N, C-alpha and C positions, 0 to 999 in steps of 0.2 A: 694627836695620835703619835705613838712611837713608831719605830722602824717596822716596816713590813718585810724585813729581810727574808724571813722564813714563811711568809704568807703567800699562799696560792689562791687565786680566785678563778672563776669560770671563764671570764672573757676580759681581755684588754681591748678597749676601744681607743684607738689613737686618733685624736682630733675631736675637739669639743665644740665644733660649730653646730649649727642646727641639725645637720645630717647625723653627726655622731651622737648628739644629745638625744635625738628622737629614737635612734637605733638602741641606745642604752636603755631607754624607758621601755621600748618594746621587748627587749631581752629580759628585763626585770619582770615584765608581765608574764613571762614564760619561766619564771623561777630561777633565773641565772644571777649569780653574784658578779657584778660588773665594776671594773675600775676604768674611769675616763682619764686620759693623759693628754696634756697639751702644754706647749711652751708658754702660751699666753692665757688670757682669761676666756672662759666659755663665751662663744658667740661674738668675740671681739674682732675677728678678722673678716673674711668674706661675708659672713652672715650679718655683719653689722650694717652693711650699706645698701641693701636692696630697697625696692619700692614697697616691700612689706606685703606683697600680694600672695595669697594662697589661691592659685589660679586655676580653678575648676573650668574656667571659660576658654582658656587658650589651649586648644587641642592640636594646634598646628605648630610644631617646633620651628624655631627661627632658622629658615633656610638661607643658604648663600645665594645672592642674586645671580640669575642665569642670563639675563638679557644684557646685551652689550651697552646700550645707552646708560643703564643704571651703574654697571661696573665702571664705565668711563667717568661718570659723574663722581663716584666715590674716589676713584684714582686721582682725579684732579682736585679733590677737596671741595667739591661743590655741594655735597650733601652733609648735613650735620649728624646724621645717624651713625656714621662710621668715620674713623680716623686711623691712619696708618703711620707707623714708624717704618720708614723705608729701610732703615738698617736692620730691622728685625725680620724683614720678609724672607731672606734666605733660610732662616731657621724655621719660619712659620709655613713656608710654601708646601712642604710635604703634607702637612695637616690640611692646609687650605685647599689643596688639589683634591684630596679625598672628600673633604667637606662639600666642595663644589659637585663632585660626582654623586654623593649621597643626596644632594638637593635636586637631582634630576627627576623628571616625571616618572621614570622607571623605578627609582629607588625611594623617593620621598614618601610614598604611601606606607612603606614599611616602617619608616620612622614614626609616622602618626600612629600606626597600629601598636608599635612597641611601647610608645610612651603612654598610650591610652589608659591602661590599668592604673598606672601611677597617678595620672591626672584625675581619673574618675573617682578614686578613693582618697584624693588629697585632703579634702576637708573632713570627711567622715573619720579619717584616721587621726587628724590633728585635734578634732573637737574634744574627744574624751581626755586627751592630755591637757588641753587648755583649761577644761573644767576642773580637772584634778589639781592643776597647778594654780588655780584661782586667778587666771589671766584673762577672764572674759572681758574685763574693762578695756583691754587693748584692741578688741576686735571692732572694726568698722564693717558693717554688713551691707553697705549700700552698693557695692560693686564698683566697676570702673567704666569710664566713658571714653571712647575714641572719637576725636573731633577732626573735622576737615573743612578746608576752605575752597578746594578746587573740585571741578566736576570729575576729573580723572580719579582723584583720591576717593571721592564719594562712591564712584562706581566700584572701585576695588574693595572698599570697605563694606559695601552692601553685598557684593559677591561673597566675601569672606564670612559675613554674618549668615548668609544663606547656607553656605557650606557647613558652618559651625552647628546650625540647627540639626543637620543630619546626624550629629554626634550627641544629640540630647542636650545641647547648650541653649539657654535662653539668650536671645539677642533682640533688643528692641530698637528699631530705627527711629530716630528723633528728627523732626524738622528743626529749623533754626529757632523757632518760637518755643517748641517743646524743650529743646536743649537749654535755653536760657531760663525757662520755668523750673527745670530740674536742678540746674546749677547756676544760680543768679550771679555768682562771683565772676563768671566769664564775660568778656566784652562781646559786643556784637561783631558782625563781619564773618561769622562762620556759616557755612552752608547747612550744617547739621551735625549729627553724630550717631553713634551706635552705643547703646547702654548694655553692658554685660553684668546682670545683677547676681549671677551665681558665685562670683569671686568674693572672697573675704580679704580684708586688708588689715594688717597688724600695724598699729600706729606707733610702735616702738619695737623694732625687731630685736634690739639688744635686750630690752626688758623681757621679751618672750624667752630668749635664751636663758636669762637669769632665772626666770620662773621655772623653766624646765630643769635647770641645774638643781634648784631648791627641791623640787619634787623628787628628782633622782636621789638626792642625798637623804630626803625624808624616808624614802623606800629602802634605805640601807646601802646605796651606792656611794662610792668615794671618788672625788676628783683630786688628782695630783698634778703638779707641774713636772714636766719631763720632756725629753727630746725623743721624738719617734725614731730618729736615726740610731738610737742605742738598741733598737729591737734586735734580738738574737734568738737563735734556737738553742736550747739547752736540753739535751735528751729529747723527751717528748713534749716539752713545754716551750712556750715563747716567753721571753723575759724582756723587760724594759727598765731602764734606770729612771728613778723619779726622785723628787725631793724627800721622799719617804723610803729611800733605798730601792732595792731590786724587787720587782713584782713579777710573779710567774703566773701563767695561765695556759691551759691547753689550746685555747683559741684566741686569736688576735685579729683585729679588723683595722685596715687602713681606711680611715674616714677623713682624709687630710685635704679634701678640696683641691685647690690649685697646686698643692705640694704632693698630692698622691702619686702623680706620674713619676716624680723624681725618686720617690721611695720604691715604687714598683720597679723602676729601671735598675736600681741598686741590687734588687733581688733577681734580676734577669728577665724582666718583662718589659719589652720595648713597645710602648703604645704610641700610636700616631695622634697624640693629643695636642691641642693648642689652648690658648687662653684669650678671653676677651676681657679687657679691663673696662672699668666703669667708674664714673665720678658722681659725687653728689655734693650739694650745698644746701643748707637750711636758710630760709628767709623769715623775716620777723613777722610777716602777716600771720595772725593766729591761724592754727590749723583748721579751726572751725569755719573759717571763711570759705574753705572748699569742703564740700560734702563728699565728693567722690575723687578717686584717683583719675586724673585727666591725662590721656595719651594724645599728643599732637602728632598725628600720623605723617604729616608732611615734613616735620622737622626732627622726628625721631627722638623725642624725650618724653618724660612723664613728670607731672606735678602731683605731689602726694601730700594729703593732710596728715601730719604727724603731731605727736604731743609737743615736740620741740618747735614746731612751726611748719611751714610748707617746705617739703624736701623736693628739690629739683634734681632729677637723675638723668644722666646722659645715656646715649646709645653705646655702641661698642668701640673700643680702641684696640686695634690689632698691634700688639707690642709685646716685648719680652716682659715676663711677670715682674721682674725686679728693676726694670728701667726707671729712671727718674720720671716724676709726674709731669705730664704735659696737658693741663686741663683746658685745651683750646676749645673743645666742644662745649664745655660749660660756659666759657666766655661768649661763644657765638649764640648759644640758645638763650642766655639770660635776658637780653633785650626782647627776644621773640616771646618768651614766657611772660615777661612783665607787661607786654602789650596785650596778652591774652587774659591775665588776671593780676590784680594788684598784689605783688609779692612782698613789698617792703624791702628792707635792706638785708645784706648778708649777715648771718649770725655766726658762722664758724670761722675761726681764724684762718684755716686752710681748707681747700676742697678735700673731701674724703676720696680715697682711691682704693679700689679693690680689684680682684682678679677672678674671673669665672672660669672654672675648668671645663673644657669643651671637647667632647669626642667628635670625630668626623661624621658619625651617623646620628648624632643628636640624641643619643640614648645613654644613660649612665652605665658605669661598670659596676655591676652588683653580682657577687657570687664568690665561689671558692677560687683560691689561687692554685692552679693545677699542679705546679711543681713543688708546693709546700703544704704538707698536712697541717690543718688547723689554722691556716691563714686565709683571710677573706678580704674582699675589696668592696668599698662603697664610696665612689667618687665619680666626678664627671657629670654632675647634674646641670652644668651650664647655667642658663638663666632661671632654672627652676629648682634651685636648692631648697628654698623654704617651701615651695609648693609640694615637692616630692619627698621631703624629708621623712614625714611620718609614714607615708605609704611604702616608700622604699625601705624604711626601717622595719616595718612589719614583714615585708617580703623577705628581706635578708634574715630577720630573726626566725622566720618559719623555716628557711633553708638550714640555718645553723642548728636548730633544735629538732630537725627531722620531721616537722609537721608537713602536711600537704600545702604547698604554697598557693595563695589565692589567685595567682596568675602564672602563666607559662614563664619560666625563668630563662629560657634559652636566649631571647633577644638581648639580655643584659650581661651575659657571661663574657669574661675577658677573652675566651678562646676565639671569639670572632675576629680579634686583631692579631692573633699569634700565628 
């Protein structure tokens, strides 16, 4: 294609991760001409490295621990679920303090209620896109299983299962015998588990992003390489520089994941956001040896059957986004995971590292930028980018095209932080 120098489209979506891709498809369904712009390849950054879960079951956002023994255990490095870069803490503390506040018994129910519409519609909004993109072969529909070894973990897990049922989630408690019958790849020594069958798992998240990109282009959309930082207002239009020249549009969306906050700040929006980094490594055991995603509740990691092998994913690392990799969590959980299931040997040359963009109230930023006509935000999905991509894409597309949104948009608006 030649230069788009004089070309104007309806919407520029900056960021081609799963959130930007899903939004672009939902805008196309509403008749909009969309250009996607990203420095890298679609789905190759944060979207590449997750556990692949479209998580209809997890109705409780990841709260900050509030009890002192847990906080102390994390601070002293005794828990593998979290790791801290102490040098990063001064920069992260304002966000962590507000995150701690929003995890309180008074405020946490608001986070559940706000996230609920995006969770409830997560699979029903992805499914038509997956079918249209011909990506059904990537879907594992067996759900995931939380496993535990200790009585205290069992009690907490069963309490959470009971609470989940109140939100319409299926949660099946498994005895040790039932667990091994359902997932024979696991070793004995577990007390039992809870099976959440409503979740779907994508066995190659990058392949899903590629399939969504292909569908987007089949529907007339275009993807160009370009830097979101070149975004400017020209008259009544937004413009961005791409490898196909300048592209103009009356509407632009920042769907930049962990880079969204930087861009928002340049435009005068100071958001109290943080990032949780995460690592993964693939192992040579065939993915088929595990039927379900397994979450080890005591050690804070997941083992996931992928097309490439079993993906071992870590909990959260509290660090600056661009700090050098410190995959200590991966090194600590690998022997634990190998004792639980035969993983085989490492496949990847290096551990993968990504960064999750997190708001303090555990709800993404979706909606108009109040100081800039035609500018919209869609980032801050934290652990649930893949889960909420299609439902948040629909919600924002409805806002942008003047439709009646399927859920109340107030909890997602950026004004709550300004």
